[in-house]
A tleap script that builds the chain and sets N, CA, C and O, in Angstrom:
source leaprc.protein.ff14SB
mol = sequence {
  NMET LYS ARG LEU ARG ASN HIE CYS ILE GLY
  ILE ASP GLN GLY ASP VAL LEU ILE PHE SER
  ASP PHE ASP THR GLY GLY PRO MET TRP THR
  ALA GLU GLY PRO ARG GLU SER ARG ARG PRO
  VAL ARG PHE SER GLU ASN PHE ARG LYS PRO
  PRO ALA VAL HIE VAL SER LEU SER LEU TRP
  ASP VAL ASP ASN SER SER ASN THR ARG ALA
  GLU VAL THR ALA ASP THR VAL THR GLU ALA
  GLY PHE ASP LEU VAL PHE ARG THR TRP GLY
  ASN THR ARG VAL ALA ARG VAL ARG MET ASN
  TRP MET ALA ILE GLY GLU LEU ARG HIE ALA
  ASP GLU TRP ASP LEU CTYR
}
set mol.1.N position { 172.073 -81.206 20.311 }
set mol.1.CA position { 173.489 -80.979 20.107 }
set mol.1.C position { 174.224 -81.298 21.400 }
set mol.1.O position { 173.772 -80.942 22.489 }
set mol.2.N position { 175.348 -81.965 21.270 }
set mol.2.CA position { 176.191 -82.274 22.415 }
set mol.2.C position { 177.212 -81.144 22.559 }
set mol.2.O position { 177.990 -80.878 21.643 }
set mol.3.N position { 177.201 -80.480 23.723 }
set mol.3.CA position { 178.167 -79.409 23.979 }
set mol.3.C position { 179.329 -79.976 24.784 }
set mol.3.O position { 179.128 -80.663 25.785 }
set mol.4.N position { 180.536 -79.686 24.341 }
set mol.4.CA position { 181.741 -80.140 25.014 }
set mol.4.C position { 182.296 -78.961 25.805 }
set mol.4.O position { 182.575 -77.902 25.243 }
set mol.5.N position { 182.453 -79.151 27.111 }
set mol.5.CA position { 182.786 -78.017 27.978 }
set mol.5.C position { 184.242 -77.989 28.420 }
set mol.5.O position { 184.606 -77.178 29.271 }
set mol.6.N position { 185.059 -78.832 27.878 }
set mol.6.CA position { 186.448 -78.760 28.311 }
set mol.6.C position { 187.382 -78.873 27.114 }
set mol.6.O position { 186.964 -79.257 26.021 }
set mol.7.N position { 188.613 -78.544 27.323 }
set mol.7.CA position { 189.574 -78.517 26.213 }
set mol.7.C position { 190.181 -79.891 25.934 }
set mol.7.O position { 190.962 -80.036 24.993 }
set mol.8.N position { 189.841 -80.889 26.724 }
set mol.8.CA position { 190.356 -82.241 26.510 }
set mol.8.C position { 189.321 -83.035 25.704 }
set mol.8.O position { 188.453 -83.693 26.277 }
set mol.9.N position { 189.418 -82.969 24.401 }
set mol.9.CA position { 188.488 -83.655 23.519 }
set mol.9.C position { 189.204 -84.891 22.961 }
set mol.9.O position { 190.337 -84.806 22.487 }
set mol.10.N position { 188.530 -86.025 23.025 }
set mol.10.CA position { 189.112 -87.264 22.524 }
set mol.10.C position { 188.370 -87.768 21.299 }
set mol.10.O position { 187.149 -87.643 21.197 }
set mol.11.N position { 189.125 -88.339 20.373 }
set mol.11.CA position { 188.562 -89.000 19.204 }
set mol.11.C position { 189.158 -90.402 19.156 }
set mol.11.O position { 190.378 -90.567 19.116 }
set mol.12.N position { 188.293 -91.404 19.160 }
set mol.12.CA position { 188.727 -92.798 19.073 }
set mol.12.C position { 188.020 -93.390 17.860 }
set mol.12.O position { 186.916 -92.967 17.514 }
set mol.13.N position { 188.647 -94.361 17.217 }
set mol.13.CA position { 188.025 -94.941 16.028 }
set mol.13.C position { 188.509 -96.364 15.814 }
set mol.13.O position { 189.521 -96.783 16.375 }
set mol.14.N position { 187.769 -97.100 14.994 }
set mol.14.CA position { 188.155 -98.469 14.712 }
set mol.14.C position { 187.362 -99.060 13.559 }
set mol.14.O position { 186.449 -98.430 13.026 }
set mol.15.N position { 187.721 -100.269 13.185 }
set mol.15.CA position { 187.098 -101.011 12.092 }
set mol.15.C position { 186.970 -102.458 12.567 }
set mol.15.O position { 187.971 -103.071 12.937 }
set mol.16.N position { 185.750 -103.018 12.565 }
set mol.16.CA position { 185.475 -104.305 13.198 }
set mol.16.C position { 184.738 -105.222 12.235 }
set mol.16.O position { 183.738 -104.826 11.635 }
set mol.17.N position { 185.230 -106.450 12.086 }
set mol.17.CA position { 184.493 -107.469 11.350 }
set mol.17.C position { 183.339 -107.918 12.237 }
set mol.17.O position { 183.560 -108.416 13.341 }
set mol.18.N position { 182.117 -107.746 11.762 }
set mol.18.CA position { 180.936 -108.083 12.560 }
set mol.18.C position { 180.614 -109.566 12.405 }
set mol.18.O position { 180.350 -110.244 13.398 }
set mol.19.N position { 180.633 -110.076 11.181 }
set mol.19.CA position { 180.430 -111.509 10.944 }
set mol.19.C position { 180.895 -111.859 9.535 }
set mol.19.O position { 181.050 -110.994 8.672 }
set mol.20.N position { 181.112 -113.149 9.335 }
set mol.20.CA position { 181.413 -113.707 8.020 }
set mol.20.C position { 180.615 -114.997 7.903 }
set mol.20.O position { 181.172 -116.089 8.013 }
set mol.21.N position { 179.309 -114.872 7.678 }
set mol.21.CA position { 178.404 -116.020 7.703 }
set mol.21.C position { 178.446 -116.872 6.447 }
set mol.21.O position { 177.986 -118.014 6.469 }
set mol.22.N position { 178.980 -116.353 5.363 }
set mol.22.CA position { 179.116 -117.154 4.150 }
set mol.22.C position { 180.050 -118.341 4.403 }
set mol.22.O position { 179.780 -119.459 3.964 }
set mol.23.N position { 181.143 -118.085 5.110 }
set mol.23.CA position { 182.137 -119.124 5.413 }
set mol.23.C position { 181.605 -120.192 6.364 }
set mol.23.O position { 181.975 -121.363 6.275 }
set mol.24.N position { 180.729 -119.767 7.279 }
set mol.24.CA position { 180.298 -120.676 8.342 }
set mol.24.C position { 178.869 -121.178 8.181 }
set mol.24.O position { 178.409 -122.000 8.974 }
set mol.25.N position { 178.159 -120.690 7.157 }
set mol.25.CA position { 176.756 -121.077 6.985 }
set mol.25.C position { 175.876 -120.469 8.056 }
set mol.25.O position { 174.856 -121.051 8.428 }
set mol.26.N position { 176.260 -119.295 8.560 }
set mol.26.CA position { 175.539 -118.633 9.642 }
set mol.26.C position { 174.216 -118.034 9.202 }
set mol.26.O position { 173.899 -118.023 8.013 }
set mol.27.N position { 173.440 -117.533 10.162 }
set mol.27.CA position { 172.071 -117.084 9.899 }
set mol.27.C position { 171.948 -115.882 8.973 }
set mol.27.O position { 170.941 -115.759 8.276 }
set mol.28.N position { 172.927 -115.002 8.940 }
set mol.28.CA position { 172.819 -113.852 8.031 }
set mol.28.C position { 172.836 -114.307 6.568 }
set mol.28.O position { 172.291 -113.634 5.693 }
set mol.29.N position { 173.469 -115.457 6.316 }
set mol.29.CA position { 173.554 -115.983 4.958 }
set mol.29.C position { 172.458 -117.009 4.658 }
set mol.29.O position { 171.977 -117.087 3.527 }
set mol.30.N position { 172.066 -117.787 5.653 }
set mol.30.CA position { 171.161 -118.913 5.384 }
set mol.30.C position { 169.727 -118.700 5.861 }
set mol.30.O position { 168.825 -119.370 5.359 }
set mol.31.N position { 169.484 -117.810 6.796 }
set mol.31.CA position { 168.144 -117.643 7.379 }
set mol.31.C position { 167.377 -116.525 6.680 }
set mol.31.O position { 167.914 -115.815 5.830 }
set mol.32.N position { 166.112 -116.387 7.060 }
set mol.32.CA position { 165.265 -115.293 6.594 }
set mol.32.C position { 164.590 -114.659 7.798 }
set mol.32.O position { 164.611 -115.205 8.901 }
set mol.33.N position { 163.987 -113.490 7.568 }
set mol.33.CA position { 163.309 -112.792 8.650 }
set mol.33.C position { 164.253 -111.880 9.391 }
set mol.33.O position { 165.380 -111.664 8.946 }
set mol.34.N position { 163.811 -111.331 10.532 }
set mol.34.CA position { 164.644 -110.401 11.302 }
set mol.34.C position { 165.874 -111.104 11.883 }
set mol.34.O position { 165.773 -112.173 12.483 }
set mol.35.N position { 167.025 -110.479 11.689 }
set mol.35.CA position { 168.292 -111.001 12.236 }
set mol.35.C position { 169.139 -109.840 12.717 }
set mol.35.O position { 169.067 -108.733 12.185 }
set mol.36.N position { 169.941 -110.114 13.732 }
set mol.36.CA position { 170.786 -109.079 14.320 }
set mol.36.C position { 172.119 -109.675 14.725 }
set mol.36.O position { 172.190 -110.807 15.204 }
set mol.37.N position { 173.179 -108.896 14.524 }
set mol.37.CA position { 174.505 -109.281 14.995 }
set mol.37.C position { 175.089 -108.094 15.754 }
set mol.37.O position { 175.020 -106.958 15.287 }
set mol.38.N position { 175.673 -108.365 16.940 }
set mol.38.CA position { 176.254 -107.326 17.796 }
set mol.38.C position { 177.717 -107.646 18.091 }
set mol.38.O position { 178.101 -108.808 18.224 }
set mol.39.N position { 178.520 -106.594 18.188 }
set mol.39.CA position { 179.906 -106.736 18.622 }
set mol.39.C position { 180.214 -105.625 19.612 }
set mol.39.O position { 180.044 -104.446 19.303 }
set mol.40.N position { 180.666 -106.001 20.804 }
set mol.40.CA position { 181.041 -104.963 21.774 }
set mol.40.C position { 182.347 -104.281 21.364 }
set mol.40.O position { 183.256 -104.919 20.832 }
set mol.41.N position { 182.420 -102.987 21.618 }
set mol.41.CA position { 183.621 -102.192 21.353 }
set mol.41.C position { 183.999 -101.503 22.654 }
set mol.41.O position { 183.149 -100.919 23.327 }
set mol.42.N position { 185.261 -101.572 23.000 }
set mol.42.CA position { 185.764 -100.878 24.197 }
set mol.42.C position { 186.681 -99.758 23.723 }
set mol.42.O position { 187.578 -99.988 22.912 }
set mol.43.N position { 186.459 -98.547 24.226 }
set mol.43.CA position { 187.305 -97.424 23.848 }
set mol.43.C position { 188.711 -97.623 24.400 }
set mol.43.O position { 188.893 -98.306 25.408 }
set mol.44.N position { 189.705 -97.030 23.743 }
set mol.44.CA position { 191.087 -97.172 24.202 }
set mol.44.C position { 191.309 -96.439 25.529 }
set mol.44.O position { 192.256 -96.734 26.258 }
set mol.45.N position { 190.430 -95.486 25.831 }
set mol.45.CA position { 190.466 -94.753 27.104 }
set mol.45.C position { 189.027 -94.325 27.392 }
set mol.45.O position { 188.287 -93.984 26.468 }
set mol.46.N position { 188.627 -94.338 28.656 }
set mol.46.CA position { 187.276 -93.911 29.001 }
set mol.46.C position { 187.085 -92.425 28.722 }
set mol.46.O position { 187.987 -91.618 28.944 }
set mol.47.N position { 185.902 -92.078 28.234 }
set mol.47.CA position { 185.515 -90.688 28.080 }
set mol.47.C position { 184.957 -90.181 29.408 }
set mol.47.O position { 184.647 -90.974 30.297 }
set mol.48.N position { 184.831 -88.870 29.541 }
set mol.48.CA position { 184.264 -88.270 30.755 }
set mol.48.C position { 182.768 -88.566 30.854 }
set mol.48.O position { 182.258 -88.853 31.938 }
set mol.49.N position { 182.069 -88.496 29.725 }
set mol.49.CA position { 180.646 -88.802 29.598 }
set mol.49.C position { 180.489 -89.633 28.322 }
set mol.49.O position { 181.423 -89.696 27.522 }
set mol.50.N position { 179.337 -90.269 28.110 }
set mol.50.CA position { 179.159 -91.006 26.858 }
set mol.50.C position { 179.379 -90.096 25.646 }
set mol.50.O position { 178.760 -89.037 25.550 }
set mol.51.N position { 180.251 -90.500 24.727 }
set mol.51.CA position { 180.570 -89.669 23.571 }
set mol.51.C position { 179.515 -89.802 22.467 }
set mol.51.O position { 178.623 -90.647 22.536 }
set mol.52.N position { 179.641 -88.958 21.464 }
set mol.52.CA position { 178.870 -89.122 20.233 }
set mol.52.C position { 179.581 -90.197 19.405 }
set mol.52.O position { 180.796 -90.138 19.216 }
set mol.53.N position { 178.822 -91.173 18.915 }
set mol.53.CA position { 179.418 -92.274 18.149 }
set mol.53.C position { 178.776 -92.333 16.772 }
set mol.53.O position { 177.552 -92.357 16.643 }
set mol.54.N position { 179.615 -92.354 15.748 }
set mol.54.CA position { 179.167 -92.482 14.359 }
set mol.54.C position { 179.606 -93.855 13.848 }
set mol.54.O position { 180.753 -94.253 14.052 }
set mol.55.N position { 178.701 -94.581 13.185 }
set mol.55.CA position { 179.049 -95.889 12.610 }
set mol.55.C position { 178.680 -95.915 11.138 }
set mol.55.O position { 177.769 -95.212 10.701 }
set mol.56.N position { 179.399 -96.735 10.376 }
set mol.56.CA position { 179.093 -96.916 8.959 }
set mol.56.C position { 179.625 -98.268 8.504 }
set mol.56.O position { 180.412 -98.910 9.199 }
set mol.57.N position { 179.185 -98.684 7.331 }
set mol.57.CA position { 179.667 -99.928 6.743 }
set mol.57.C position { 180.986 -99.672 6.037 }
set mol.57.O position { 181.106 -98.715 5.273 }
set mol.58.N position { 181.976 -100.520 6.287 }
set mol.58.CA position { 183.229 -100.436 5.531 }
set mol.58.C position { 183.362 -101.629 4.586 }
set mol.58.O position { 184.167 -101.592 3.655 }
set mol.59.N position { 182.574 -102.694 4.818 }
set mol.59.CA position { 182.492 -103.835 3.902 }
set mol.59.C position { 181.095 -104.410 4.024 }
set mol.59.O position { 180.603 -104.651 5.127 }
set mol.60.N position { 180.461 -104.626 2.882 }
set mol.60.CA position { 179.116 -105.193 2.856 }
set mol.60.C position { 179.051 -106.114 1.664 }
set mol.60.O position { 178.940 -105.654 0.527 }
set mol.61.N position { 179.117 -107.404 1.906 }
set mol.61.CA position { 179.121 -108.427 0.868 }
set mol.61.C position { 177.763 -109.118 0.896 }
set mol.61.O position { 177.477 -109.888 1.813 }
set mol.62.N position { 176.910 -108.844 -0.124 }
set mol.62.CA position { 175.542 -109.346 -0.132 }
set mol.62.C position { 175.261 -110.120 -1.417 }
set mol.62.O position { 175.908 -109.929 -2.446 }
set mol.63.N position { 174.274 -110.998 -1.311 }
set mol.63.CA position { 173.789 -111.760 -2.459 }
set mol.63.C position { 172.960 -110.824 -3.342 }
set mol.63.O position { 172.107 -110.093 -2.838 }
set mol.64.N position { 173.204 -110.842 -4.656 }
set mol.64.CA position { 172.481 -109.929 -5.542 }
set mol.64.C position { 171.146 -110.496 -6.037 }
set mol.64.O position { 170.461 -109.839 -6.821 }
set mol.65.N position { 170.763 -111.696 -5.600 }
set mol.65.CA position { 169.490 -112.263 -6.048 }
set mol.65.C position { 168.344 -112.001 -5.063 }
set mol.65.O position { 167.221 -112.457 -5.280 }
set mol.66.N position { 168.632 -111.265 -3.979 }
set mol.66.CA position { 167.589 -110.939 -2.998 }
set mol.66.C position { 167.623 -109.441 -2.721 }
set mol.66.O position { 168.549 -108.743 -3.132 }
set mol.67.N position { 166.612 -108.963 -2.026 }
set mol.67.CA position { 166.570 -107.548 -1.649 }
set mol.67.C position { 167.697 -107.226 -0.686 }
set mol.67.O position { 168.121 -108.068 0.106 }
set mol.68.N position { 168.169 -106.003 -0.765 }
set mol.68.CA position { 169.274 -105.562 0.076 }
set mol.68.C position { 168.735 -104.641 1.160 }
set mol.68.O position { 168.299 -103.524 0.879 }
set mol.69.N position { 168.767 -105.121 2.411 }
set mol.69.CA position { 168.229 -104.357 3.537 }
set mol.69.C position { 169.239 -104.364 4.684 }
set mol.69.O position { 169.830 -105.398 4.995 }
set mol.70.N position { 169.429 -103.204 5.308 }
set mol.70.CA position { 170.363 -103.152 6.432 }
set mol.70.C position { 170.078 -101.947 7.311 }
set mol.70.O position { 169.610 -100.907 6.848 }
set mol.71.N position { 170.372 -102.116 8.585 }
set mol.71.CA position { 170.375 -101.025 9.550 }
set mol.71.C position { 171.641 -101.175 10.376 }
set mol.71.O position { 171.912 -102.256 10.900 }
set mol.72.N position { 172.415 -100.114 10.500 }
set mol.72.CA position { 173.625 -100.143 11.327 }
set mol.72.C position { 173.508 -99.055 12.393 }
set mol.72.O position { 173.169 -97.911 12.090 }
set mol.73.N position { 173.793 -99.426 13.648 }
set mol.73.CA position { 173.649 -98.481 14.755 }
set mol.73.C position { 174.715 -98.709 15.820 }
set mol.73.O position { 175.363 -99.754 15.872 }
set mol.74.N position { 174.872 -97.693 16.668 }
set mol.74.CA position { 175.644 -97.814 17.901 }
set mol.74.C position { 174.617 -97.891 19.019 }
set mol.74.O position { 173.729 -97.042 19.103 }
set mol.75.N position { 174.726 -98.895 19.875 }
set mol.75.CA position { 173.754 -99.101 20.948 }
set mol.75.C position { 174.481 -99.163 22.280 }
set mol.75.O position { 175.665 -99.497 22.329 }
set mol.76.N position { 173.794 -98.850 23.339 }
set mol.76.CA position { 174.298 -98.884 24.721 }
set mol.76.C position { 175.642 -98.156 24.863 }
set mol.76.O position { 176.611 -98.715 25.377 }
set mol.77.N position { 175.680 -96.910 24.402 }
set mol.77.CA position { 176.914 -96.110 24.481 }
set mol.77.C position { 177.132 -95.664 25.924 }
set mol.77.O position { 176.249 -95.079 26.551 }
set mol.78.N position { 178.324 -95.954 26.434 }
set mol.78.CA position { 178.737 -95.524 27.772 }
set mol.78.C position { 180.083 -94.829 27.658 }
set mol.78.O position { 180.624 -94.682 26.562 }
set mol.79.N position { 180.621 -94.404 28.795 }
set mol.79.CA position { 181.954 -93.796 28.815 }
set mol.79.C position { 183.030 -94.783 28.379 }
set mol.79.O position { 184.076 -94.376 27.872 }
set mol.80.N position { 182.784 -96.073 28.570 }
set mol.80.CA position { 183.799 -97.102 28.324 }
set mol.80.C position { 183.683 -97.779 26.964 }
set mol.80.O position { 184.666 -98.337 26.476 }
set mol.81.N position { 182.496 -97.743 26.335 }
set mol.81.CA position { 182.346 -98.434 25.064 }
set mol.81.C position { 180.904 -98.461 24.598 }
set mol.81.O position { 180.067 -97.707 25.096 }
set mol.82.N position { 180.612 -99.336 23.636 }
set mol.82.CA position { 179.277 -99.432 23.060 }
set mol.82.C position { 179.173 -100.745 22.284 }
set mol.82.O position { 180.149 -101.487 22.172 }
set mol.83.N position { 177.995 -101.022 21.755 }
set mol.83.CA position { 177.788 -102.183 20.889 }
set mol.83.C position { 177.572 -101.726 19.457 }
set mol.83.O position { 176.740 -100.857 19.197 }
set mol.84.N position { 178.322 -102.311 18.524 }
set mol.84.CA position { 178.051 -102.153 17.096 }
set mol.84.C position { 176.927 -103.116 16.760 }
set mol.84.O position { 176.991 -104.285 17.139 }
set mol.85.N position { 175.889 -102.652 16.050 }
set mol.85.CA position { 174.742 -103.491 15.745 }
set mol.85.C position { 174.463 -103.446 14.244 }
set mol.85.O position { 174.363 -102.374 13.648 }
set mol.86.N position { 174.338 -104.636 13.643 }
set mol.86.CA position { 173.912 -104.769 12.250 }
set mol.86.C position { 172.618 -105.563 12.249 }
set mol.86.O position { 172.542 -106.635 12.850 }
set mol.87.N position { 171.588 -105.036 11.568 }
set mol.87.CA position { 170.306 -105.736 11.457 }
set mol.87.C position { 169.913 -105.851 9.994 }
set mol.87.O position { 170.202 -104.975 9.179 }
set mol.88.N position { 169.243 -106.961 9.683 }
set mol.88.CA position { 168.620 -107.141 8.379 }
set mol.88.C position { 167.321 -107.901 8.577 }
set mol.88.O position { 167.031 -108.352 9.685 }
set mol.89.N position { 166.531 -108.052 7.514 }
set mol.89.CA position { 165.224 -108.711 7.622 }
set mol.89.C position { 164.812 -109.202 6.233 }
set mol.89.O position { 165.494 -108.971 5.235 }
set mol.90.N position { 163.684 -109.880 6.213 }
set mol.90.CA position { 163.161 -110.403 4.943 }
set mol.90.C position { 164.063 -111.493 4.383 }
set mol.90.O position { 164.604 -112.311 5.128 }
set mol.91.N position { 164.219 -111.497 3.068 }
set mol.91.CA position { 165.017 -112.537 2.409 }
set mol.91.C position { 166.449 -112.092 2.109 }
set mol.91.O position { 167.152 -112.763 1.353 }
set mol.92.N position { 166.888 -110.986 2.681 }
set mol.92.CA position { 168.242 -110.487 2.446 }
set mol.92.C position { 169.277 -111.514 2.896 }
set mol.92.O position { 169.191 -112.064 3.994 }
set mol.93.N position { 170.256 -111.761 2.024 }
set mol.93.CA position { 171.348 -112.696 2.339 }
set mol.93.C position { 172.652 -111.910 2.388 }
set mol.93.O position { 173.091 -111.337 1.391 }
set mol.94.N position { 173.258 -111.898 3.570 }
set mol.94.CA position { 174.484 -111.126 3.780 }
set mol.94.C position { 175.621 -112.088 4.082 }
set mol.94.O position { 175.562 -112.850 5.047 }
set mol.95.N position { 176.647 -112.049 3.259 }
set mol.95.CA position { 177.797 -112.941 3.434 }
set mol.95.C position { 178.703 -112.469 4.568 }
set mol.95.O position { 179.096 -113.255 5.430 }
set mol.96.N position { 179.029 -111.182 4.558 }
set mol.96.CA position { 179.897 -110.645 5.619 }
set mol.96.C position { 179.747 -109.134 5.699 }
set mol.96.O position { 179.383 -108.460 4.736 }
set mol.97.N position { 180.044 -108.636 6.895 }
set mol.97.CA position { 179.938 -107.205 7.170 }
set mol.97.C position { 181.102 -106.779 8.046 }
set mol.97.O position { 181.466 -107.460 9.004 }
set mol.98.N position { 181.677 -105.640 7.695 }
set mol.98.CA position { 182.661 -104.967 8.543 }
set mol.98.C position { 182.151 -103.538 8.733 }
set mol.98.O position { 181.675 -102.909 7.788 }
set mol.99.N position { 182.254 -103.041 9.948 }
set mol.99.CA position { 181.787 -101.685 10.256 }
set mol.99.C position { 182.920 -100.861 10.847 }
set mol.99.O position { 183.742 -101.366 11.611 }
set mol.100.N position { 182.949 -99.563 10.474 }
set mol.100.CA position { 183.891 -98.675 11.144 }
set mol.100.C position { 183.116 -97.708 12.022 }
set mol.100.O position { 181.918 -97.499 11.835 }
set mol.101.N position { 183.814 -97.125 12.977 }
set mol.101.CA position { 183.183 -96.266 13.961 }
set mol.101.C position { 184.134 -95.155 14.376 }
set mol.101.O position { 185.355 -95.277 14.275 }
set mol.102.N position { 183.525 -94.054 14.852 }
set mol.102.CA position { 184.296 -92.943 15.402 }
set mol.102.C position { 183.526 -92.378 16.593 }
set mol.102.O position { 182.325 -92.120 16.508 }
set mol.103.N position { 184.232 -92.192 17.691 }
set mol.103.CA position { 183.647 -91.612 18.896 }
set mol.103.C position { 184.351 -90.294 19.205 }
set mol.103.O position { 185.578 -90.207 19.161 }
set mol.104.N position { 183.550 -89.265 19.521 }
set mol.104.CA position { 184.094 -87.942 19.848 }
set mol.104.C position { 183.434 -87.474 21.135 }
set mol.104.O position { 182.208 -87.446 21.244 }
set mol.105.N position { 184.264 -87.105 22.113 }
set mol.105.CA position { 183.706 -86.638 23.376 }
set mol.105.C position { 184.765 -86.076 24.296 }
set mol.105.O position { 185.952 -86.035 23.971 }
set mol.106.N position { 184.298 -85.644 25.458 }
set mol.106.CA position { 185.188 -85.062 26.464 }
set mol.106.C position { 186.000 -86.153 27.160 }
set mol.106.O position { 185.493 -87.237 27.448 }
set mol.107.N position { 187.259 -85.844 27.423 }
set mol.107.CA position { 188.115 -86.702 28.250 }
set mol.107.C position { 188.256 -86.057 29.620 }
set mol.107.O position { 188.048 -84.855 29.784 }
set mol.108.N position { 188.606 -86.864 30.579 }
set mol.108.CA position { 188.874 -86.311 31.916 }
set mol.108.C position { 190.185 -85.533 31.872 }
set mol.108.O position { 191.147 -85.931 31.215 }
set mol.109.N position { 190.192 -84.427 32.582 }
set mol.109.CA position { 191.408 -83.636 32.734 }
set mol.109.C position { 192.230 -84.259 33.854 }
set mol.109.O position { 191.665 -84.832 34.785 }
set mol.110.N position { 193.531 -84.160 33.783 }
set mol.110.CA position { 194.411 -84.744 34.804 }
set mol.110.C position { 194.128 -84.189 36.199 }
set mol.110.O position { 194.360 -84.868 37.199 }
set mol.111.N position { 193.624 -82.951 36.265 }
set mol.111.CA position { 193.352 -82.326 37.561 }
set mol.111.C position { 191.949 -82.655 38.089 }
set mol.111.O position { 191.597 -82.226 39.187 }
set mol.112.N position { 191.153 -83.399 37.339 }
set mol.112.CA position { 189.801 -83.749 37.796 }
set mol.112.C position { 189.879 -84.929 38.737 }
set mol.112.O position { 190.480 -85.955 38.419 }
set mol.113.N position { 189.264 -84.775 39.902 }
set mol.113.CA position { 189.283 -85.833 40.906 }
set mol.113.C position { 187.875 -86.199 41.276 }
set mol.113.O position { 187.015 -85.323 41.373 }
set mol.114.N position { 187.611 -87.479 41.487 }
set mol.114.CA position { 186.357 -87.944 42.050 }
set mol.114.C position { 186.580 -88.186 43.532 }
set mol.114.O position { 187.235 -89.155 43.915 }
set mol.115.N position { 186.042 -87.313 44.362 }
set mol.115.CA position { 186.274 -87.431 45.797 }
set mol.115.C position { 185.296 -88.388 46.457 }
set mol.115.O position { 185.658 -89.059 47.424 }
set mol.116.N position { 184.060 -88.470 45.957 }
set mol.116.CA position { 183.067 -89.328 46.595 }
set mol.116.C position { 182.364 -90.150 45.579 }
set mol.116.O position { 181.486 -90.941 45.925 }
savepdb mol mol.pdb
quit
């Protein structure tokens, strides 16, 4: 459990198009085997420490003639941002994906100073 020790709690959120490979003939639509797509996200304001980040699919357009496989994660979470990651494998054909995210964590207080 992440404990928040100050009264300045921040919530940031967004919705990001990860790829649209159907339009471009990209690997999520045309290839097979393990595939990954990443998109960096920068928070609107830095958190005091790396926040808790929740991600989910907000659009998932897949071919119905193959198996449907997906993993969505937040990777490399820092005070300033993180990477949205979509992975698939096997014969799954994904036309496009959009992911939404929410980050919750401590913000710096105006009276907090870094002296050294």
